[in-house]
N, C-alpha and C positions, 0 to 999 in steps of 0.2 A: 604803751609804746608800739609802734608799728614795726613788723618785721620786714617791710617792702623795701626793696633792693634796686628799684627802679625799672623802666620799661624793658630795657634789654636784657636783664636778668629774667623779667618775667616770660618774655618770648624768645628766648635765647635759642631755641631749635628752628626760628624762622629770620634770624638776623644774621646778615653776612659779616659776622665778627668771629674771629677765630681766637685770639688772643684775650681773654678775661682782664688781664693786666691793663689792657687798653681801653678799657670802659671808661666813659666820662658822663657821668650821671649827676643830676641835680635832684635826684628822686622824682621825675617827671611821670606823668600818667596818674592811674589809679585815682582819677578824679571822679567826683560824686555823679551819681545818676539821680535826677530830680524827677519826681512824678509831676506831669502835668496837671495842673488844676482846672484849667479852663479849656484848652486846646484839645486835650485828647477826648473829654467828655462831649465837646462839641462835634469833633470827627466820629464819636460813637465808638473811640477804641481806648485801650489803656496806652497812654504815649508816656514815656520817659525823655528827658533832655539831658544831655552830658555838658557838664560845666565845667568847660576848658580853661576858664579863668582862673582856676587854681592851680595851673601849672606854674612852675617858677618864675617865668616871666610874664605870666597872665596870658598865654597864647598856646594854640594847639601846634604851633610851629616847634616847640620844645620837644614833641614826640618825635620828630624826623631829625632834628638837630643833634640829639643825643647820639643816633646811629651816625650821622654824616661825621661829626667831630671823632668820636670813637675809631672808625675808620680811617680817618685822617692820621690819628695818632699812630693807629696799628700800622699805617703804611710809611711812618717816618717823617710826616709833615711837620713843619715847624711854624705854619701860619696857615690860616683859613681866609678866604675872601667871598664877598656876597655883593650883589646888588639890591638894594632894598630901600624903601622909604618909611618902613615901620616894624612890624613884629618879627620877620626874619632877621632884621639887623640886631634887634635887641637880644634874640635868642642866640645868634651867632657870638656876639660878644660875650654873653653870660656863659655860654659853654667853652669858648676859646679861654677865657680867664681861668674856669675851671680845669681845663686841661692843660694850662701852661703854654698855650700857642698864642702867638700874635694874630690879630684880626683885623682886616682891612675891609671897609664897607665902602661901596660905591654908591654915592647918593647924587641923582640929578639935581642941578643947581635950581634951588627954589621949589622944588618938589616934595618937601618934608615938612609936617607940621612942626612949630617949635616945640611942643610938647613931646614930641618923639626924640628931641636931640637931648645928649646928655654930656 
């Protein structure tokens, strides 16, 4: 079992959160580094790729959303809002749900793939 506590705690000294009780995490970050089998050797170097698809909503957007939602909670917000047609909206909804906030997503009409809607 991992002792990993999420991105904010890992980088606490660099994150603008003061109250540890406001942290909203889904244990994002800590994603794998994968050695490049073909591209690295082709370029003549040792190359590693970061697999951000292992984040809770499958996107690197979770790394910023944990901070944004935690800060919103710290400031006493009751809701968050974003304009998005994809990964940001999925991440915002997941973190808002975890943090007990309402979440409002603005989507331009006809501008989102059906697979992104839930």
